[in-house]
C-alpha positions as CSV (number, residue, x, y, z in Angstrom):
1,X,-61.9,144.2,-22.9
2,X,-63.4,141.2,-25.1
3,X,-60.8,139.3,-26.2
4,X,-60.7,139.1,-30.5
5,X,-61.6,135.8,-30.9
6,X,-65.0,136.7,-29.2
7,X,-65.3,139.7,-31.2
8,X,-64.8,138.1,-34.4
9,X,-67.7,135.4,-33.2
10,X,-70.0,137.8,-32.1
11,X,-69.4,139.3,-35.6
12,X,-69.8,136.7,-37.5
13,X,-72.3,135.1,-35.8
14,X,-74.8,139.0,-36.4
15,X,-73.7,138.8,-40.4
16,X,-74.4,135.0,-40.6
17,X,-77.8,136.2,-38.8
18,X,-78.6,139.2,-41.4
19,X,-77.9,137.0,-43.8
20,X,-80.5,134.3,-43.7
21,X,-83.0,136.7,-42.7
22,X,-82.5,139.0,-45.8
23,X,-82.7,135.6,-48.5
24,X,-85.9,134.8,-46.1
25,X,-87.4,138.3,-47.0
26,X,-87.0,137.4,-50.5
27,X,-87.9,134.1,-50.6
28,X,-91.2,135.1,-48.9
29,X,-91.5,137.8,-51.6
30,X,-91.9,135.5,-54.5
31,X,-95.9,134.5,-52.9
32,X,-97.4,131.8,-50.9
33,X,-96.6,128.6,-52.7
34,X,-93.7,129.3,-54.7
35,X,-89.9,128.5,-53.9
36,X,-87.0,129.5,-55.8
37,X,-84.1,127.1,-54.2
38,X,-85.9,123.5,-55.9
39,X,-87.5,125.2,-58.9
40,X,-87.4,123.6,-61.4
41,X,-85.5,124.3,-64.9
42,X,-87.2,126.0,-67.8
43,X,-87.1,124.0,-70.9
44,X,-87.4,124.3,-74.3
45,X,-89.5,121.6,-75.9
46,X,-87.7,118.9,-78.1
47,X,-87.8,118.9,-82.4
48,X,-86.9,116.3,-84.0
49,X,-85.5,116.8,-87.2
50,X,-87.1,114.3,-90.0
51,X,-84.3,112.7,-92.2
52,X,-86.1,112.7,-95.7
C-alpha cells in the first residue's frame, strides 16, 4: 500500500490536470482569436455635463 502522502500528491495532480483541461476547453469554445483572460472591460462613454 502506498503512503498517504503519495496518494494525496497523485490525487492533487489529477485534480489540477482536470481543472486546467476544463479551463482550456471553455476558453477555446469562445471562438478563434478571442481570449477571455485579457478581454478589455466594457466602458460606458463619458457624458460631460455642461454648466449653464
